[in-house]
C-alpha positions as CSV (number, residue, x, y, z in Angstrom):
1,M,13.7,-17.5,-17.7
2,K,13.2,-13.9,-16.5
3,K,9.8,-12.5,-18.1
4,T,10.4,-9.6,-21.0
5,N,8.0,-6.9,-21.4
6,Q,6.5,-6.4,-24.7
7,Y,5.1,-2.7,-24.3
8,M,6.5,0.6,-22.8
9,K,4.1,3.0,-20.9
10,Y,4.8,6.7,-20.4
11,K,2.3,9.7,-20.2
12,G,-0.4,7.2,-20.3
13,Y,0.8,5.7,-24.0
14,E,1.7,2.6,-24.4
15,G,4.4,1.4,-27.3
16,S,4.9,-1.9,-28.6
17,I,9.1,-2.8,-28.2
18,E,9.3,-5.1,-31.8
19,Y,13.3,-5.8,-33.5
20,T,13.8,-6.3,-37.1
21,L,16.8,-9.0,-37.9
22,E,17.2,-7.4,-41.7
23,D,17.7,-3.9,-40.1
24,K,19.1,-4.9,-36.9
25,I,16.9,-2.0,-35.2
26,L,14.6,-1.8,-32.8
27,F,11.3,-0.4,-33.2
28,G,7.7,0.0,-32.3
29,K,4.4,2.3,-32.5
30,V,2.4,3.7,-29.9
31,Q,-0.9,1.3,-29.1
32,G,-4.5,2.1,-29.1
33,I,-4.9,5.5,-30.7
34,K,-5.3,6.1,-34.8
35,S,-2.7,8.6,-35.2
36,L,0.7,6.7,-36.2
37,I,3.5,7.7,-33.6
38,S,6.0,5.7,-34.3
39,Y,9.9,5.3,-32.9
40,E,13.1,3.1,-33.1
41,G,16.4,2.8,-31.4
42,N,19.5,0.7,-31.7
43,T,19.4,-0.4,-27.7
44,I,16.6,-0.4,-25.2
45,D,17.6,2.9,-23.7
46,E,17.4,4.5,-27.0
47,L,14.3,3.2,-27.8
48,E,12.6,4.1,-24.7
49,K,13.9,7.7,-24.9
50,D,13.0,8.1,-28.7
51,F,8.9,6.6,-28.1
52,Q,9.3,9.5,-25.0
53,G,10.2,12.3,-28.0
54,A,7.3,10.4,-29.9
55,V,4.8,10.7,-27.2
56,D,6.1,14.3,-26.0
57,D,5.8,15.6,-30.4
58,Y,2.5,14.3,-30.2
59,L,1.3,16.3,-27.5
60,E,3.0,19.4,-28.3
61,S,2.0,19.3,-32.0
62,C,-1.6,18.4,-30.6
63,K,-1.6,21.7,-28.3
64,E,0.1,24.0,-31.3
65,D,-2.5,22.7,-33.1
66,G,-5.3,23.2,-31.2
67,I,-6.8,19.8,-31.2
68,A,-7.2,17.3,-27.8
69,P,-5.1,14.2,-28.1
70,E,-6.3,11.0,-28.5
71,K,-6.7,9.0,-25.5
72,P,-5.4,5.4,-26.0
73,F,-8.0,2.6,-25.2
74,K,-10.8,4.5,-23.8
75,G,-13.1,1.4,-23.0
76,N,-14.8,1.3,-26.3
77,F,-14.4,-0.4,-29.6
78,N,-16.4,-1.7,-32.2
79,V,-17.0,-5.3,-32.7
80,R,-18.6,-7.2,-35.8
81,I,-19.8,-10.7,-35.6
82,D,-22.1,-13.6,-37.4
83,P,-25.6,-12.1,-37.1
84,A,-26.6,-15.7,-35.5
85,L,-24.1,-15.4,-32.9
86,H,-25.4,-11.3,-31.8
87,E,-28.7,-13.3,-31.6
88,K,-27.4,-15.3,-29.1
89,L,-25.5,-13.4,-26.9
90,A,-29.0,-10.9,-26.8
91,N,-30.5,-13.7,-25.2
92,Y,-28.0,-14.8,-22.9
93,A,-27.6,-11.3,-22.1
94,A,-31.4,-10.6,-21.5
95,A,-31.5,-14.3,-19.5
96,K,-29.0,-13.3,-17.3
97,H,-30.7,-9.8,-17.0
98,Q,-27.3,-8.0,-18.2
99,S,-26.7,-5.5,-20.6
100,L,-25.2,-6.5,-24.2
101,N,-21.7,-4.8,-23.1
102,A,-21.8,-6.4,-19.4
103,S,-22.2,-9.4,-21.6
104,V,-19.1,-9.0,-23.9
105,E,-16.7,-7.4,-20.9
106,E,-17.6,-11.2,-19.0
107,A,-16.7,-13.2,-22.0
108,I,-13.6,-11.0,-22.7
109,K,-12.6,-11.3,-19.3
110,K,-13.2,-14.9,-19.1
111,L,-10.6,-15.8,-22.1
112,L,-8.6,-13.5,-20.8
113,A,-7.9,-15.3,-17.4
């Protein structure tokens, strides 16, 4: 079985690929930003074309409004965890002489390996 991509990429933006059985259409949205940029199509080619058009429209709109477009996956995000777990992580980081961020990154890498 051939592995399929679940995301499309264009101009540094990543878009999901989803399907609804009820409407029988492909759809998606740009990932990693707060703004909602969505697109749809009846075929993968239509979906990809609408995705690229939606990104281009977003970038043009930002330019016209004089605002900087959001950049996806900047590398920082807030995480809320149980205070006891936070304490354990801080102690772990201190024992390894590394920052809390480095310890979280280490854990995430292990989780996704």
